[in-house]
C-alpha positions as CSV (number, residue, x, y, z in Angstrom):
1,X,-17.2,-16.2,6.1
2,X,-15.7,-16.0,2.6
3,X,-14.9,-14.1,-0.3
4,X,-16.2,-14.9,-3.6
5,X,-13.5,-15.3,-6.4
6,X,-12.5,-12.5,-8.3
7,X,-9.9,-11.8,-10.6
8,X,-6.8,-9.8,-9.5
9,X,-4.6,-7.0,-11.0
10,X,-1.1,-8.1,-10.6
11,X,0.7,-10.7,-11.2
12,X,4.4,-11.6,-11.2
13,X,4.7,-12.3,-15.3
14,X,2.7,-11.2,-18.4
15,X,1.1,-8.4,-19.6
16,X,0.7,-5.5,-17.3
17,X,-0.7,-3.0,-20.0
18,X,-4.2,-4.4,-18.1
19,X,-5.1,-3.5,-14.9
20,X,-7.0,-6.1,-14.8
21,X,-5.5,-9.9,-15.3
22,X,-6.3,-13.7,-14.1
23,X,-4.9,-15.6,-10.6
24,X,-5.6,-17.9,-8.3
25,X,-4.7,-16.5,-5.4
26,X,-8.1,-14.9,-4.6
27,X,-9.7,-16.2,-1.3
28,X,-12.6,-18.1,-1.7
29,X,-14.6,-20.7,0.7
30,X,-12.1,-22.3,2.9
31,X,-9.1,-20.8,1.6
32,X,-6.8,-18.6,3.1
33,X,-5.4,-15.1,1.9
34,X,-3.0,-13.4,3.9
35,X,-1.7,-9.9,2.8
36,X,0.5,-7.9,4.8
37,X,1.6,-4.1,4.0
38,X,5.1,-2.9,4.3
39,X,5.7,1.2,5.6
40,X,8.5,2.5,6.7
41,X,8.4,2.5,10.4
42,X,11.5,0.4,11.9
43,X,9.9,-0.6,15.3
44,X,7.0,-2.4,13.4
45,X,8.3,-2.7,10.3
46,X,10.7,-5.4,11.4
47,X,8.0,-8.0,12.1
48,X,7.0,-8.5,9.1
49,X,6.7,-12.1,7.8
50,X,9.8,-12.0,5.9
51,X,10.2,-15.6,5.7
52,X,6.7,-16.9,5.5
53,X,5.7,-17.6,2.1
54,X,1.8,-17.8,2.6
55,X,1.9,-13.9,2.7
56,X,1.8,-11.8,0.4
57,X,3.6,-8.4,0.8
58,X,2.6,-4.8,-0.7
59,X,4.9,-2.6,0.1
60,X,5.3,1.6,-0.3
61,X,7.8,1.6,-3.5
62,X,9.4,5.0,-1.4
63,X,10.3,2.1,1.3
64,X,11.8,-0.4,-0.9
65,X,15.2,-0.2,0.6
66,X,14.1,-1.4,4.2
67,X,12.6,-4.2,2.6
68,X,13.8,-7.9,3.3
69,X,12.0,-9.4,0.6
70,X,11.2,-8.2,-2.3
71,X,7.3,-7.1,-2.1
72,X,4.7,-8.9,-4.3
73,X,3.7,-5.8,-5.5
74,X,4.1,-2.3,-5.3
75,X,2.5,1.0,-4.8
76,X,2.8,4.3,-5.6
77,X,-0.1,6.8,-5.9
78,X,1.6,9.8,-6.1
79,X,0.9,12.6,-8.6
80,X,3.1,11.9,-11.2
81,X,4.8,15.8,-10.9
82,X,5.8,14.5,-7.2
83,X,7.8,11.2,-8.2
84,X,9.2,12.6,-11.3
85,X,11.4,15.2,-10.4
86,X,14.8,15.8,-11.6
87,X,17.0,16.6,-8.4
88,X,19.4,13.7,-7.6
89,X,16.7,11.6,-5.5
90,X,14.2,11.9,-8.3
91,X,16.9,11.0,-11.0
92,X,17.3,7.7,-9.1
93,X,13.9,6.7,-8.2
94,X,13.4,7.2,-12.4
95,X,15.8,4.9,-13.0
96,X,14.1,2.4,-10.7
97,X,10.9,2.6,-11.8
98,X,12.6,2.1,-15.4
99,X,14.0,-0.9,-14.5
100,X,11.6,-2.7,-12.3
101,X,10.0,-5.9,-12.7
102,X,8.1,-5.9,-10.0
103,X,4.2,-4.9,-10.5
104,X,3.2,-1.4,-9.4
105,X,0.5,0.0,-9.0
106,X,0.3,4.0,-9.7
107,X,-2.5,6.7,-10.4
108,X,-2.1,5.4,-14.2
109,X,-0.3,3.2,-16.5
110,X,2.9,5.2,-17.5
111,X,4.9,4.0,-20.3
112,X,8.0,4.9,-18.6
113,X,7.6,2.6,-15.8
114,X,7.1,-0.6,-17.9
115,X,6.0,-2.3,-14.3
116,X,3.5,-0.1,-14.2
117,X,-0.6,-0.9,-13.4
118,X,-3.4,1.5,-13.3
119,X,-4.8,1.7,-9.8
120,X,-8.6,0.4,-10.2
121,X,-10.5,3.8,-8.9
122,X,-13.7,3.1,-10.0
123,X,-13.9,-0.5,-9.7
124,X,-12.7,-0.1,-5.9
125,X,-14.9,2.7,-4.8
126,X,-17.8,1.6,-6.9
127,X,-21.0,1.7,-4.6
128,X,-18.8,2.9,-1.8
129,X,-21.4,6.0,-0.1
130,X,-17.8,7.3,1.7
131,X,-14.9,7.2,-0.4
132,X,-12.4,7.9,2.4
133,X,-9.3,7.9,1.1
134,X,-6.3,9.6,2.4
135,X,-3.4,7.3,2.7
136,X,-2.0,4.7,0.6
137,X,-2.5,2.1,2.8
138,X,-6.4,3.3,2.7
139,X,-6.1,2.2,-1.0
140,X,-4.6,-1.3,-0.4
141,X,-7.2,-2.0,2.3
142,X,-9.6,-1.4,-0.2
143,X,-8.2,-3.2,-3.0
144,X,-7.8,-6.3,-0.7
145,X,-11.1,-6.2,-0.2
146,X,-12.4,-6.1,-3.5
147,X,-10.1,-9.1,-5.1
148,X,-10.6,-10.9,-1.6
149,X,-8.5,-11.6,2.0
150,X,-8.7,-13.0,4.8
151,X,-6.1,-11.7,6.8
152,X,-4.4,-8.0,6.8
153,X,-1.4,-7.6,8.5
154,X,0.2,-3.6,9.3
155,X,3.9,-3.9,9.5
156,X,5.9,-0.1,9.6
157,X,2.4,1.7,9.2
158,X,2.2,3.5,12.1
159,X,0.9,7.6,11.2
160,X,1.9,9.0,14.0
161,X,-1.3,11.3,15.3
162,X,0.7,14.2,16.0
163,X,2.0,15.4,12.9
164,X,1.1,15.5,9.2
165,X,0.7,12.1,9.3
166,X,-2.3,11.9,11.3
167,X,-4.3,13.0,8.4
168,X,-3.6,9.7,6.8
169,X,-4.1,7.9,10.0
170,X,-7.9,8.6,9.8
171,X,-8.8,6.9,6.8
172,X,-6.3,4.0,6.9
173,X,-8.0,3.0,10.2
174,X,-11.7,3.6,8.8
175,X,-11.0,1.0,6.5
176,X,-9.5,-0.9,9.1
177,X,-12.7,-0.9,10.5
178,X,-14.5,-1.7,7.3
179,X,-12.1,-5.2,6.9
180,X,-12.7,-6.0,10.6
181,X,-16.5,-5.5,10.4
182,X,-16.5,-8.2,7.2
183,X,-14.8,-10.4,9.1
184,X,-11.4,-10.1,8.2
185,X,-8.9,-10.4,10.8
186,X,-6.1,-7.9,11.5
187,X,-2.4,-8.8,12.5
188,X,-0.5,-5.6,13.8
189,X,2.9,-6.3,15.8
190,X,2.7,-4.5,19.3
191,X,4.5,-1.9,18.1
192,X,2.4,-0.6,15.9
193,X,0.0,2.3,17.2
194,X,-2.9,1.8,14.7
195,X,-6.4,1.0,16.2
196,X,-4.8,2.5,19.8
197,X,-3.6,5.5,21.6
198,X,0.3,5.7,20.4
199,X,2.8,6.0,22.9
200,X,5.8,7.8,21.2
201,X,6.0,9.8,18.1
202,X,7.6,8.8,14.9
203,X,11.1,10.1,14.7
204,X,11.8,9.1,10.9
205,X,8.5,10.3,9.8
206,X,9.1,13.4,11.6
207,X,12.5,13.5,10.0
208,X,10.7,13.5,7.0
209,X,8.1,15.9,7.1
210,X,11.1,18.6,7.8
211,X,12.2,17.9,4.1
212,X,11.0,20.0,1.0
213,X,10.4,16.7,-1.3
214,X,8.0,15.8,1.3
215,X,6.2,19.4,1.5
216,X,5.9,19.0,-2.3
217,X,4.1,16.2,-2.2
218,X,1.6,16.8,0.9
219,X,-1.3,15.5,-1.0
220,X,-0.2,12.6,-2.1
221,X,-2.8,11.3,-3.2
222,X,-4.7,13.7,-5.1
223,X,-5.4,12.3,-8.6
224,X,-5.0,14.5,-11.8
């Protein structure tokens, strides 16, 4: 099993204004490409391969303070009105976005975010009969499949089903199934409850759901 070599949509340096630029990171015949997805669930995030350079790490920008290693790429696919807030928390995030040098996938290329890259929605969904996306990780998996990947790791990604995160869990598990059907190896620590019956509620997710900021962004992946 292998993926044909394709172009990736990010690299460490160069012109980020284009949503596609060349790279030698793609999976091909006899070549491994391992991508680990990073979230905020501490009990599984701690098992991320921080010290293993053979893994690319793709992280949710809102969880950046929890990462022990700078990801290779960030994701924030919220609508602009969600991340461009005027409150103290929003201003701090805006300052980080303005100075971040790591590529970050967003709904479009924003001049005020120099490292931003427009997520290739059309390319990723091309030819798909079912466009089922309700979470960042679902979009991450779909992008990885279009680029070519052999291993996908899930660290800090749990999506407890007994709260609002349950709506995000469904599409994540759907795309995990699609990846596995294509021969991609799924790597999950025992504390990750995806594709299994969760044993406990995520306390950090529960507390986050109670904040007004979260309620404003509950439809986080709606496009303009």
